[in-house]
C-alpha positions in Angstrom: 116.7 38.9 100.7 115.1 42.3 101.0 111.8 42.0 102.8 109.0 43.9 101.1 106.8 44.5 104.2 107.8 46.1 107.5 106.3 46.0 110.9 105.4 49.7 110.6 103.5 49.0 107.4 101.5 46.2 109.1 100.8 48.5 112.0 99.6 51.3 109.6 97.3 48.9 107.6 95.9 47.5 110.9 95.2 51.1 112.0 93.4 51.9 108.7 91.3 48.8 108.9 90.6 49.5 112.6 92.0 46.1 113.6 93.6 45.8 117.1 96.9 44.0 116.5 99.1 43.4 119.5 102.0 41.6 118.0 102.9 43.2 114.6 106.0 41.1 114.3 103.9 37.9 114.0 102.0 39.3 111.1 105.2 40.5 109.4 106.4 36.9 109.4 103.1 35.6 108.0 103.1 38.2 105.2 106.8 37.3 104.4 105.9 33.6 104.2 103.0 34.4 101.8 105.3 36.5 99.6 107.8 33.7 99.6 105.1 31.3 98.5 104.0 33.6 95.7 107.7 33.7 94.6 107.6 29.9 94.4 104.5 30.0 92.3 106.0 32.7 90.0 109.0 30.4 89.4 106.8 27.3 88.5 107.4 27.8 84.8 103.9 27.4 83.4 104.3 30.0 80.6 104.4 27.2 78.0 101.2 25.6 79.2 98.3 25.7 76.8 95.1 27.1 78.2 92.0 25.5 76.7 88.9 27.7 76.6 85.6 26.3 75.4 83.6 28.7 73.3 79.9 28.5 74.0 77.4 30.2 71.7 74.8 32.4 73.1 72.1 30.1 71.8 73.3 27.4 74.3 72.8 29.6 77.4 69.6 29.6 79.3 67.2 32.5 79.0 67.1 34.8 82.0 63.7 35.1 83.5 62.3 37.4 86.2 60.1 35.6 88.7 58.3 38.2 90.9 58.2 37.5 94.6 54.7 38.5 95.8 55.3 38.6 99.6 57.1 41.5 101.4 60.5 39.8 102.0 61.6 42.2 104.7 58.6 41.2 106.9 59.8 37.6 106.7 63.1 38.5 108.4 63.5 38.1 112.2 65.2 41.5 113.0 63.9 44.3 110.9 63.0 47.9 111.7 61.3 49.9 108.9 63.3 49.3 105.8 66.4 48.1 107.6 67.6 44.7 108.7 69.5 44.5 112.0 72.6 42.4 111.8 74.7 41.0 114.6 77.4 43.2 116.0 80.8 42.5 114.5 83.8 42.4 116.8 
């Protein structure tokens, strides 16, 4: 079976996403197993299954309502500076 993803492609994607990946071969195997699983799903033969969709008239939906918030929400947050909220550093 011809594999669709190479180790070089995993390395390139990791570089674009700025992810430090030490063992690219491990991820190639994981991607191949995901693709194999998708192939199993594709061959499940559900084309003849009937999809039932319930139509709901607009009159049955709730009315959207705007409820104003009187307090200054940004002042209620723990870590804010000016108009910005400080989030934890992502690794």
